[in-house]
C-alpha positions in Angstrom: 0.2 15.8 -12.1 0.7 13.5 -9.2 2.8 14.6 -6.3 6.1 12.8 -5.6 5.6 9.8 -3.4 1.8 10.0 -3.6 1.2 6.7 -5.5 2.5 3.1 -5.5 2.4 0.6 -8.3 1.2 -3.0 -8.0 2.7 -5.7 -10.2 1.0 -9.1 -10.5 3.1 -12.2 -11.2 1.3 -15.1 -12.8 2.8 -18.5 -13.2 1.5 -20.1 -16.4 4.2 -22.8 -16.2 3.2 -26.4 -15.3 5.7 -26.3 -12.4 6.4 -24.0 -9.4 8.7 -21.0 -9.8 10.2 -18.7 -7.2 10.3 -15.0 -8.4 12.9 -12.7 -6.8 13.3 -9.0 -6.5 16.2 -6.6 -6.0 15.9 -2.9 -5.3 18.6 -0.7 -6.9 20.3 2.5 -5.9 21.0 1.5 -2.2 17.3 2.0 -1.4 15.5 -0.3 1.0 14.4 -3.7 -0.3 10.7 -4.4 -1.0 8.4 -6.1 1.5 9.2 -9.4 -0.1 12.4 -10.2 -2.0 11.5 -13.8 -3.0 8.4 -16.0 -2.9 7.0 -19.3 -4.1 4.6 -19.2 -7.0 2.9 -22.5 -7.7 1.6 -23.4 -11.2 -1.4 -21.4 -12.3 -1.3 -19.1 -9.3 -0.6 -15.4 -9.1 0.8 -13.0 -6.5 0.6 -9.2 -6.4 3.5 -7.0 -5.1 3.2 -3.3 -4.5 6.3 -1.1 -5.1 6.7 2.6 -4.1 6.5 5.4 -6.5 9.9 6.0 -8.1 11.1 2.5 -7.5 14.0 1.1 -9.5 15.1 -2.5 -9.5 14.7 -5.9 -11.1 12.6 -9.1 -11.0 13.8 -12.6 -12.1 12.4 -16.1 -11.8 14.2 -19.0 -10.1 13.4 -22.6 -10.8 14.3 -26.1 -9.7 14.4 -25.0 -6.1 14.4 -27.1 -3.0 15.0 -27.0 0.7 17.8 -29.2 2.0 17.5 -31.3 5.2 19.7 -28.6 6.9 17.1 -26.0 6.1 19.2 -24.3 3.3 17.0 -23.2 0.4 18.7 -23.4 -3.0 17.7 -23.1 -6.7 19.4 -24.8 -9.6 18.5 -21.9 -11.9 19.0 -18.2 -11.1 19.6 -18.7 -7.3 20.5 -15.6 -5.3 22.7 -17.3 -2.7 20.8 -16.2 0.4 20.0 -19.8 1.3 16.4 -18.7 1.9 13.3 -18.2 -0.2 13.8 -14.4 0.3 16.8 -13.0 -1.4 17.3 -10.3 1.2 19.2 -7.9 -1.0 21.3 -10.5 -2.8 21.3 -10.5 -6.6 20.9 -13.3 -9.1 23.5 -15.9 -9.9 23.7 -16.3 -13.7 22.2 -17.6 -15.9 19.2 -15.4 -15.2 16.9 -13.5 -17.5 15.9 -10.2 -15.8 13.2 -7.6 -16.0 14.7 -4.2 -15.1 12.5 -1.3 -14.2 12.8 2.4 -13.3 9.5 4.0 -12.4 8.9 7.7 -12.5 8.0 9.7 -9.4 5.4 11.7 -11.4 3.2 11.5 -14.5 5.3 13.9 -16.5 8.3 11.6 -16.6 8.7 8.3 -18.3 9.0 4.8 -16.8 11.6 2.5 -18.2 11.6 -1.3 -18.6 14.0 -3.6 -20.3 14.5 -7.4 -20.5 18.1 -8.1 -19.8 19.9 -11.2 -21.0 23.3 -10.0 -20.0 23.4 -12.5 -17.1 22.2 -15.4 -19.4 19.0 -16.8 -20.8 16.7 -19.2 -19.0 14.4 -20.2 -21.8 12.3 -22.5 -19.6 10.4 -19.5 -18.4 9.0 -18.5 -21.8 8.5 -14.8 -21.6 8.0 -12.0 -19.2 5.1 -9.6 -19.4 5.1 -6.6 -17.1 2.2 -4.2 -17.2 0.8 -1.4 -15.1 -1.2 1.6 -16.2 1.9 3.6 -17.2 4.3 0.9 -18.3 3.7 -1.9 -20.9 6.7 -4.2 -21.4 6.7 -7.5 -23.1 9.3 -9.9 -24.5 
């Protein structure tokens, strides 16, 4: 049995698309946001993100993003409206396919993962695969 708060979980995002994507994160339950809430992920690259034990929130991918001459960052698909690469606690603007997670605080409880299409479907991204040693989730 692991003690509450004793472990973190690392997720690795890998972009197998032939174009750059900008993954985003949003922590749920009025808890602090992760160390990064949005980042650029060039084609064929990967990025690891560590989340605290018991974390709950969502990941989604943004695409067709660009920086305007004014410095405003925007995405044509699944933007968060923060006008920056980081979403800073702002959620997705539909359409956006989401991975929603609730991780347990100890090994006796279950982790939960779902692929949500309630905010729309972005089929250009193919599929999500989320995996750590307690939680397999694939769509």
